[in-house]
N, C-alpha and C positions, 0 to 999 in steps of 0.2 A: 395816566398811570396813578395807581393808588398809593404805592410806596410801602412804608413800614407797617406791618400788621398791628403793631402796638399802638399806632395812632388811628386805627380803623374803628369806626363805630358802625355796627351792623344792626339794622332793624329787620327782624325776622317775623313775618306775618304768617301764622299757621292756625287757622280756626279748627281744623279737623284732625291733623296728624301730630298731636302734641308730643307723644313719646318719641317719635322719629325726629321732630324739630328740636327736642331737648338734646338729643345725641349730636346733631349738627351744631347747635348753639354751644354746647360744652366743648366741642372740638375747636370751634372758633375762639372761645375763651382761653383754652389751653395754648393756642397759637399766639395769644396776646391781644386779641381784639376785644373791644368792649361791645357787649351784645345786649339788646333788648328784644325779648321774645314776647310777642302779643298773641295770645291764644285764648281758647275757651275751654269749658268743662264738658264739651260735647263728646270727647273720647271716653270709652268705658274704663280706661286705665288712668284716668285723671286722679291726681292727688294734690297735696299742698303745693302752692306756687314756690318756685325757686327764687333766689334773690334777683335774678336777671329777668324774671318772668312777670308779665302783666296779664291777668286773666279777666276777660270781659265777655259779655254777651255779644256774639258776632252779628246779631240782628237787632239793632236798636229800634224796634217797631213801636213799642209801648212808651208812653211819656215817662214812666217811672225808670226806664233804662237810659234815657237821654242824659241825665247828669253824669252818670258813670261814664258814658261814651265821651262826653265833652271833657271830663277830667283826663281820660286816657289820651284823647287827641292832644291836649295841652302838654301832657307828659312826653309824648312822642315828639312833638315840636321842640321841646326843650332839649331832648336827647340829641337832636340834630344829626341824624345818621348820614354817613358817607355812602352807604350801600343799603338798598332795600331788597330783601328776598321775600317773594310772595309765593305761598304754596299753591294757590289756585289763581 
């Protein structure tokens, strides 16, 4: 049992459906959960990152994208989520 939503940390992984994921993330924040949304700029309606949002390249294939990916992975580990929601 998870318990009180105010103590809940939710990691939301959404590489493709950024606007929809923001709606869900903001609903969780309104309910009192702490949310980290990890997403990309792949959606045509992408704009500036929100405070709870981490925007990365979802495919770290090139060596120049690895440092960004490593920093994001470390940040997610420090966040220590109770729940992970994966879009795909």
